[in-house]
Phi, psi and omega in degrees: 000319180297320179297320180298317180295318179295317179295321179296314178298316180297319179295315180297318178298320178296317181294315185276341179296329179291339180276346184292137177275136176293150179294140179293149177291158178298326178296318180294315179298319178293323178294322176293313178300320181295323177298316178295321179295318177302317181301307184289319180288334174299318181284316180298321190253014178054052184231080183298341178298332179285333172292314182300328181271346185242349184239132179286142180301340177273020182313137169239113182232135178220135180233159178230128182212161179257120179292149179306130178085359179246168181241349181255151178289143171252153180259144181221098176283156180210141175253183184301311183296322177295324177293321175302314180297321176298316180296332179282334193233337194303319182250028182301326181280355181071030185290341183277136174289158180301333182259029177303143185294145171206065182272121183246126175241117177272114182281313189205140174228117174254193182282338181235337183229159179210162182224136187220150170243135177236128171256119184230180182300327183274346180147215184241128178247133169253127187238145168246135179239154174224157181265124177240119180050041177082004182241135179283127181229141177283128180244333179224140174224128172239122185225164170211156175294165180306135180296154178301324179208156177288138179268000000 
């Protein structure tokens, strides 16, 4: 019976070991982080060329924020061209301090897709990236303004 249990465990480990994803290389993880950094710094620094190099033209972006004087979230969809326009204009007045947040957390990097969280001046962005012709590009962004309170 003991032999049977050991053999069963060995067989299960062999079967499931093939499903494990290899750890991403540091270069891949850094490339994903750099795409998110390009995105936030494009907006902070009025540099739409960094959006063009880090965001796929098929971008799907949706945000949730509370309008001044209201208590419920409003939704704000955005496409690639609208994001380019934001990068051209959002910080034109220089309203952002030099130390505005740009905290990037890379959650997961696979061989074709990746997931990232960005904390920025406007709130929190969750991003999905995909690899196109060997380059990591942001394809989806879901964001919200800073929550009223931490949950």
